[in-house]
C-alpha positions as a printed Julia matrix, in Angstrom:
227×3 Matrix{Float64}:
   1.8    31.68   19.69
   1.45   35.45   19.96
  -2.18   36.5    20.61
  -2.97   40.02   19.42
  -4.03   42.29   22.25
  -2.9    39.78   24.88
   0.77   38.93   24.43
   1.9    41.85   22.24
   4.62   43.05   24.63
   5.84   39.67   25.87
   9.13   38.17   24.83
   8.78   34.94   22.88
  10.11   32.82   25.74
   7.49   34.3    28.11
   4.46   33.59   25.9
   2.3    30.73   27.28
   2.32   27.53   25.25
  -0.7    27.33   22.94
  -2.38   23.94   22.7
  -4.34   22.55   19.75
  -8.1    22.31   20.2
  -8.71   18.82   18.84
 -11.85   17.06   17.64
 -13.02   13.47   17.93
 -11.63   12.3    14.58
 -10.14    8.81   14.88
  -7.86    8.49   17.86
  -8.24    6.21   20.88
  -9.28    6.34   24.52
  -6.27    8.58   25.19
  -7.31   11.29   22.73
  -8.01   12.45   19.2
  -6.33   11.16   16.05
  -6.52   14.58   14.41
  -3.54   16.95   14.58
  -2.12   19.65   12.36
   0.51   22.24   13.28
  -0.05   25.79   11.94
   2.73   27.16    9.74
   5.03   29.86   11.05
   3.51   33.38   10.61
   0.03   32.0     9.87
  -2.98   33.65   11.57
  -5.18   31.36   13.66
  -8.26   31.73   15.85
  -7.51   31.32   19.56
  -9.6    30.86   22.69
  -8.62   30.62   26.33
  -9.62   27.46   28.16
 -12.03   28.5    30.96
 -10.78   32.06   30.41
  -7.28   31.15   31.6
  -4.74   33.41   29.82
  -2.06   30.81   30.53
  -3.96   28.13   28.61
  -4.61   29.37   25.07
  -5.93   26.94   22.46
  -5.71   27.44   18.7
  -8.77   26.39   16.71
  -8.16   26.91   13.02
  -6.44   29.07   10.42
  -8.1    32.41    9.76
  -7.49   32.27    6.03
  -7.44   29.69    3.24
  -4.03   29.08    1.65
  -3.37   31.2    -1.45
  -1.88   28.12   -3.1
  -5.07   26.14   -2.52
  -7.21   29.02   -3.8
  -5.13   29.03   -7.0
  -5.53   25.25   -7.28
  -9.34   25.32   -7.14
  -9.9    28.68   -8.85
 -11.08   27.08  -12.13
 -13.39   24.61  -10.38
 -14.51   26.38   -7.22
 -18.08   25.11   -6.86
 -18.28   21.86   -4.93
 -14.57   21.95   -4.02
 -13.29   20.43   -0.78
  -9.84   20.67    0.78
  -8.61   18.23    3.42
  -4.88   18.99    3.35
  -2.97   21.33    1.07
   0.49   21.63    2.58
   2.95   23.06    0.06
   5.84   22.99    2.53
   5.48   19.23    3.15
   4.3    18.72   -0.45
   1.22   16.84    0.8
  -2.2    17.42   -0.79
  -5.68   15.89   -0.45
  -8.55   17.72   -2.11
 -11.52   17.41   -4.46
 -12.78   19.5    -7.38
 -15.32   18.7   -10.06
 -12.64   19.11  -12.73
  -9.89   17.02  -11.09
 -11.95   14.6    -9.0
 -10.38   13.29   -5.77
  -6.66   14.07   -5.65
  -4.03   12.99   -3.18
  -0.32   13.43   -3.63
   2.88   13.32   -1.64
   5.94   14.85   -3.25
   5.95   13.5    -6.82
   3.67   10.5    -6.24
  -0.04   10.85   -7.09
  -3.26    8.86   -6.6
  -6.47   10.26   -8.04
 -10.05    9.2    -8.7
 -11.06   11.15  -11.78
 -14.5    12.47  -12.74
 -14.86    9.56  -15.2
 -14.4     7.16  -12.21
 -11.02    5.95  -13.49
  -8.26    5.56  -10.91
  -4.84    6.99  -11.79
  -1.64    6.3    -9.86
   1.82    7.63  -10.64
   4.98    6.86   -8.72
   7.68    9.49   -8.38
   9.9     7.84  -11.01
   7.15    7.96  -13.66
   5.71    4.44  -13.2
   1.98    4.6   -13.94
  -1.11    2.49  -13.27
  -4.42    3.58  -14.78
  -7.6     1.64  -13.95
 -10.46    2.34  -16.35
 -13.91    0.82  -16.84
 -12.82   -1.69  -19.45
  -9.09   -2.09  -18.86
  -6.05   -1.62  -16.63
  -3.0     0.09  -18.09
   0.42   -0.51  -16.52
   3.26    1.74  -17.63
   1.45    4.74  -19.09
  -1.83    6.63  -18.99
  -4.89    5.41  -20.93
  -3.3     2.44  -22.71
   0.1     0.78  -22.57
   1.95   -0.09  -25.76
   1.54   -3.87  -25.35
  -1.17   -6.17  -23.9
  -0.45   -8.03  -20.67
  -0.06  -11.81  -20.59
  -1.87  -14.07  -18.13
   0.88  -16.08  -16.46
  -0.82  -19.46  -16.03
  -2.47  -19.44  -19.46
   0.81  -18.36  -21.05
   2.67  -21.17  -19.26
   0.02  -23.69  -20.35
   0.37  -22.58  -23.97
   4.17  -22.72  -23.87
   4.09  -26.16  -22.27
   1.69  -27.39  -24.96
   3.98  -26.07  -27.7
   7.0   -27.6   -25.98
   5.26  -30.97  -25.79
   4.53  -30.84  -29.53
   8.15  -29.88  -30.26
   9.35  -32.77  -28.1
   7.08  -35.21  -29.94
   8.3   -33.93  -33.3
  11.94  -34.13  -32.22
  11.42  -37.69  -30.99
   9.89  -38.66  -34.35
  12.86  -37.13  -36.14
  15.31  -39.07  -33.97
  13.42  -42.31  -34.59
  13.21  -41.66  -38.33
  16.84  -40.6   -38.69
  18.05  -43.62  -36.72
  16.0   -46.03  -38.83
  16.97  -44.45  -42.15
  20.64  -44.27  -41.29
  20.8   -48.07  -41.04
  19.02  -48.33  -44.43
  21.19  -45.89  -46.39
  24.41  -47.23  -44.9
  23.76  -50.59  -46.56
  23.35  -49.1   -50.06
  26.15  -47.11  -51.64
  23.73  -45.13  -53.8
  22.14  -43.67  -50.66
  25.39  -42.85  -48.9
  25.08  -39.06  -49.53
  22.01  -39.09  -47.27
  23.92  -40.54  -44.35
  25.49  -37.23  -43.33
  22.15  -35.37  -43.44
  20.43  -38.05  -41.4
  23.23  -38.05  -38.84
  22.96  -34.27  -38.49
  19.16  -34.5   -38.16
  19.56  -37.14  -35.45
  22.12  -35.06  -33.54
  20.13  -31.82  -33.63
  16.8   -33.45  -32.76
  18.45  -35.26  -29.84
  19.92  -31.93  -28.67
  16.43  -30.39  -28.65
  15.18  -33.26  -26.52
  17.9   -32.64  -23.9
  16.94  -28.94  -23.64
  13.19  -29.42  -23.19
  13.25  -30.51  -19.49
  15.03  -27.28  -18.5
  12.63  -25.19  -20.61
   9.61  -26.77  -18.92
  10.95  -26.76  -15.36
  12.85  -23.44  -15.29
  12.42  -21.19  -18.32
   8.61  -21.3   -18.62
   7.92  -20.87  -14.86
  10.33  -17.9   -14.9
   7.93  -16.03  -17.21
   5.43  -15.73  -14.32
   5.75  -12.57  -12.22
   6.11  -13.04   -8.47
   4.97   -9.45   -7.79
   2.02   -8.85  -10.13
  -1.2   -10.87  -10.52
  -3.86  -10.45  -13.21
  -7.37  -11.76  -13.89
C-alpha cells in the first residue's frame, strides 16, 4: 500500500506490507472476526504502529463508494451501509425507502418498511412473508392457495373411504341382482349392465389400497411445512 509522502519513490516490491487495523467484532481468542480488503486504487487512512514506518496499518476508506451514494441518494436520511461491494456483488444496507436490504449476486433478502420479509432466489423463486399471509412463488400473492398436507390427506382418505363403501354396495347389489335377472328371461337385458357394474366397482376396490398407501401420502411435501 503506497503511503503518500512516505513511499512515493519506492518500487512496489520494496513497500512495507500494510496490515489491517481490526476491531473487536466477533472473532475468538486469536483475534477479530472483522476483515475487509480495500479495493485496488482506493484511498485509505493509514497510521504507523508505534511510529514504525515498516509497520503501516490501514484504518478505513477515505471516501464513500459512488455506487452506494447513488443507491441511497433518494433516501439519504437515516441510511446505513454495512457492505456495498459492487465487484463481489455483495450488499448489506438500510434506507427508509427500501428497509433492510441484503443481496449476493442475484439473490435478495429484505425486510421492507411495512415489516414484510421478501426473499428472491437467483432463478426467480420468491417467498414473501406479510402480516396476514405467506406467498410462495411470486410477490404479494401467489395465484393459488396452499394446501395443508395432513388435512388434505385426511380429506382425501375420507373421500376414498366413502368411494370404497359405495363401490362395495354396488358389488353386493350387482351380484344379488344378477342371480335374480338370470332366472327370468324378461330381465335378461339387465344382466349385461349388472355384470359391467360388478366388474367396474370391483376394479375400483382393487385400486383403493394403492391410493391410500401411496398416492395420497405422495401429495405431502418432504421439503416444505405449513401451519
